[in-house]
C-alpha positions in Angstrom: 62.7 114.8 94.1 66.1 115.5 92.6 68.8 113.1 93.7 71.9 114.7 95.2 75.2 112.9 95.4 76.1 112.9 99.1 79.0 110.5 99.4 81.5 109.1 96.9 84.6 106.9 97.2 86.4 106.6 93.9 89.1 104.0 93.2 90.0 103.7 96.9 93.0 101.7 98.0 93.9 101.4 101.6 96.3 99.4 103.8 96.5 99.4 107.6 100.0 100.1 109.0 102.0 96.9 109.3 99.5 94.9 107.3 100.8 92.5 104.6 98.1 93.3 102.1 95.6 96.0 101.2 92.3 96.1 103.0 90.8 97.8 100.0 92.0 97.8 96.4 90.5 100.1 93.8 87.0 100.2 95.4 84.4 102.7 94.4 81.1 103.4 96.1 78.5 106.3 96.1 75.3 107.2 97.8 72.7 109.7 96.7 69.8 111.2 98.6 66.7 108.9 98.6 68.9 105.8 98.2 69.8 102.9 100.4 73.1 101.2 99.5 74.1 98.0 101.2 77.7 96.7 101.4 77.9 93.0 101.8 80.7 90.4 101.7 82.5 87.8 103.9 84.3 88.7 107.1 87.5 90.5 106.4 86.5 91.7 102.9 87.0 95.4 103.7 83.4 96.6 104.6 84.2 98.6 107.7 87.4 99.8 106.2 85.5 101.3 103.3 83.3 103.2 105.7 86.3 104.6 107.6 87.9 105.8 104.4 84.7 107.1 102.9 84.1 109.2 106.1 87.6 110.6 106.1 88.7 108.7 109.3 91.4 106.9 107.4 93.3 108.4 104.4 93.4 106.3 101.2 96.7 105.4 99.7 95.1 105.9 96.3 91.8 107.2 95.1 89.5 109.7 96.8 86.7 110.1 99.2 84.3 113.0 99.2 81.1 114.2 100.9 79.0 116.7 99.0 81.8 116.9 96.5 84.3 118.1 99.2 87.2 115.9 100.3 86.0 113.8 103.3 89.1 114.5 105.3 88.7 118.2 105.0 85.5 118.4 107.0 85.6 119.4 110.6 84.1 116.7 112.7 81.4 118.9 114.1 80.3 120.1 110.7 80.4 116.6 109.3 78.1 115.4 112.2 75.5 117.8 110.9 75.5 116.0 107.6 76.2 112.4 108.5 74.7 110.3 111.3 76.8 107.2 112.1 75.7 104.1 114.0 78.8 102.1 114.7 79.0 98.3 115.0 79.8 98.3 118.7 79.4 100.8 121.5 80.1 100.5 125.2 78.0 102.3 127.7 80.3 103.7 130.3 77.8 105.7 132.2 74.2 105.0 133.4 71.9 106.9 131.0 68.3 107.1 130.1 66.9 106.9 126.6 65.9 110.5 126.2 69.3 111.7 127.5 71.1 109.4 125.0 69.0 110.8 122.0 69.7 114.4 123.1 73.4 113.8 122.6 72.7 113.8 118.9 72.0 117.6 119.1 75.6 118.4 120.2 76.8 119.3 116.7 74.0 121.9 116.4 74.4 123.6 119.8 76.4 126.7 120.5 79.5 127.2 122.7 77.4 127.1 125.9 75.5 124.0 124.9 72.1 125.4 125.9 69.1 123.4 124.7 66.8 125.3 122.4 63.2 124.7 121.2 64.6 123.4 117.9 66.7 120.8 119.8 63.8 119.6 121.8 61.7 119.3 118.6 64.4 117.4 116.8 64.8 114.9 119.6 61.1 114.3 119.9 60.8 113.9 116.2 63.7 111.4 116.0 62.3 109.4 118.9 58.9 109.3 117.3 60.4 108.1 114.0 62.1 105.3 115.7 59.2 104.4 118.0 61.1 105.0 121.2 59.1 107.8 122.8 57.5 105.3 125.2 61.0 104.3 126.3 62.1 107.8 127.1 62.6 107.3 130.8 64.1 103.8 130.6 67.7 103.1 131.5 69.8 101.9 128.5 70.8 98.8 130.4 67.1 97.7 130.7 66.5 97.7 126.9 66.5 94.7 124.6 69.0 94.6 121.8 66.4 95.7 119.2 65.2 98.6 121.4 68.8 99.8 122.0 69.5 99.8 118.3 66.4 102.0 117.6 67.6 104.4 120.3 71.0 104.6 118.6 69.4 105.3 115.3 67.2 108.0 117.0 70.3 109.6 118.3 71.8 109.7 114.8 68.5 111.1 113.4 68.5 113.9 116.1 71.6 115.2 114.3 69.2 115.9 111.4 71.7 114.3 108.9 71.4 114.0 105.2 73.1 110.6 105.3 72.9 107.6 107.7 75.9 105.3 107.9 75.2 102.0 109.7 77.8 99.3 110.4 76.1 95.9 110.9 73.1 97.4 112.8 71.3 94.1 113.0 74.1 92.0 114.5 72.7 89.9 117.3 69.1 90.9 116.7 66.3 88.4 116.2 64.1 88.2 113.1 61.5 90.7 114.3 64.0 93.4 115.2 66.0 92.8 112.0 62.9 93.4 109.9 61.9 96.4 112.0 65.3 98.0 111.5 65.5 97.4 107.8 61.9 98.7 107.4 62.8 101.8 109.5 65.8 102.7 107.4 64.0 102.1 104.1 61.1 104.3 105.3 63.5 107.1 106.2 65.1 106.9 102.8 61.9 106.5 100.9 59.8 109.1 102.6 62.3 111.7 103.8 64.9 111.5 101.1 67.8 110.5 103.4 70.7 108.7 101.9 71.8 105.5 103.7 74.9 103.3 103.5 74.6 100.1 105.4 77.1 97.3 106.0 75.3 94.1 106.7 75.8 90.3 106.7 72.2 89.7 105.9 72.3 89.2 102.2 68.6 88.4 101.9 67.4 91.6 103.7 69.9 93.7 101.7 68.4 92.2 98.5 64.9 93.1 99.6 65.4 96.6 100.9 68.5 98.1 99.2 68.4 100.0 96.0 71.9 99.0 95.2 74.4 96.5 96.7 78.2 96.6 96.7 79.7 93.1 97.1 83.2 93.1 98.5 85.6 90.2 98.4 89.3 90.3 99.6 89.2 94.1 99.5 87.9 94.4 96.0 84.5 95.1 94.5 83.2 91.8 93.1 80.0 93.4 91.9 77.8 96.5 92.3 74.3 97.4 91.2 70.7 96.6 91.8 70.3 93.3 93.8 68.3 91.5 91.1 71.1 92.1 88.6 74.2 91.3 90.6 73.3 88.8 93.3 73.7 85.7 91.2 74.3 82.1 92.3 77.7 82.0 90.6 78.9 85.3 92.2 77.7 84.5 95.8 79.0 81.0 95.7 82.4 82.3 94.6 82.5 85.3 97.1 81.4 83.3 100.1 83.1 80.1 99.1 80.0 78.1 99.8 77.4 76.5 97.5 74.1 78.3 97.3 70.9 78.5 95.2 68.9 81.6 94.5 65.1 81.9 94.8 63.1 85.0 94.0 60.7 86.5 96.5 58.7 89.7 95.6 61.2 90.3 92.8 64.2 90.1 95.0 66.8 87.3 94.9 66.9 85.3 98.1 70.0 83.2 98.9 69.6 79.6 100.2 72.9 78.0 101.4 73.2 74.3 100.6 74.5 71.7 102.9 78.1 70.9 102.0 77.4 67.2 101.3 74.6 68.2 98.9 76.5 70.9 97.0 76.4 68.9 93.8 72.6 69.1 93.8 71.5 70.9 90.6 69.4 74.1 90.9 
């Protein structure tokens, strides 16, 4: 399968109004079809800001952001939603809603002026729910779901858009070990088998190292490293970026990070 460049941010610099320093400084990032790219880094390093600029929500002060080689800010939101499915970091449920109703909202960008549901819409919703293993939850109220179940529903809603790119902002925050693994495996499966591109912001360095094809490490708004996990996730880099002593151990060919206790930071390894 030929790779297609879906999203590219090139040399992006960005500062929020009234801020004393840049949130991003000369950062570049790209995602191709069939590729999972993870963005990692400490709190405040610019991860979510990068997503906002890359998707055209915020204009860069310098550099450029494009989707399918077209300026990100030039896309109409409805057209962009047919290409990119976004799972945000937080979401408030203001209205009582069942799972199937929530997933059906993902079809809005494809529906006509009158919003009538077509056979294609029903098929896309059923397919997305099956992919995320939430068909059995179709009639459940959102408030009755566990955190992991709710995240799978949100991803199903994004998949119902039939996007070419998934963008996920800390999708495993607050989830336990099982649901973290299920979510990473789900995204990796969609990328590997269906050729989706995926850009994921995450604090889980170890799962990013195991599942991502490439990682972008941000620190203080700058790119500290970028490339395949086994090449860039070194002890020296991570200890510097996170300002904490670590050791690296390999598992199934992927580097795994073990933070040291502060009083033992002088231990060799």
